[in-house]
C-alpha positions, -999 to +999 in steps of 0.1 A: -752+436-187-749+410-214-717+404-232-713+380-261-680+363-253-679+338-281-699+329-312-688+296-327-715+296-354-747+316-360-768+292-338-741+286-311-731+313-286-717+318-252-729+349-233-718+363-200-739+384-176-744+390-139-776+376-123-783+383-087-746+391-083-734+358-098-714+355-130-738+337-154-726+321-186-754+310-210-746+286-237-769+282-268-767+255-295-750+222-295-722+217-270-696+198-289-659+197-285-654+231-302-680+248-281-667+231-250-632+243-257-645+279-262-666+276-230-636+264-209-614+293-222-641+319-214-646+304-179-609+306-172-607+341-186-636+354-166-627+337-133-591+350-136-601+386-144-629+388-119-615+366-092-648+349-091-655+321-066-690+312-079-702+306-114-735+296-131-734+277-164-768+278-180-773+251-206-811+253-208-808+266-244-781+241-253-778+205-262-749+186-246-737+162-272-703+154-259-698+117-250-685+105-217-649+104-229-651+140-241-666+150-207-638+133-189-612+151-211-630+184-203-627+177-165-591+168-169-585+201-187-602+218-158-578+200-135-549+218-153-564+252-143-558+257-105-581+288-105-610+265-114-606+244-082-617+273-060-648+280-080-682+267-069-701+259-101-738+254-107-748+239-140-785+245-150-801+223-176-837+214-186-834+177-177-808+159-156-796+134-183-770+108-178-745+131-195-751+158-168-750+133-140-717+119-153-703+154-156-713+162-120-699+129-107-666+130-125-660+167-116-666+160-080-643+130-080-616+153-094-622+178-066-643+204-083-673+217-065-699+214-093-736+205-090-763+201-117-797+217-113-829+220-133-841+249-111-822+282-113-835+294-079-821+263-062-788+268-081-784+303-068-794+292-033-768+265-034-741+289-047-748+314-019-749+287+009-711+284+009 
């Protein structure tokens, strides 16, 4: 089941589906502050309604254009949501850029269990290992 949960513009979308039993959010288009805000809101809504403890964020069709300060603000916004602390999150991207490495590092420093992968099978394996 695929559910469009947000469309910020015609070439930007956030879709939600289940893959191998895992909630899977796919983001398409450029991930700027507006898309990041919409994504965080959808994550919180889904996690709260489904009581999810695992989540996949698929950014392979997206371009992360937020700078380090914006990413830090995003993690701090996650800090304000206690339901996100109990969620193991796998981020899948096409290339592990400095931005993704920074996101993983700062999220882990803030107590979030988040890892970045370029291989979806490894991401699912990691999610299920806990």
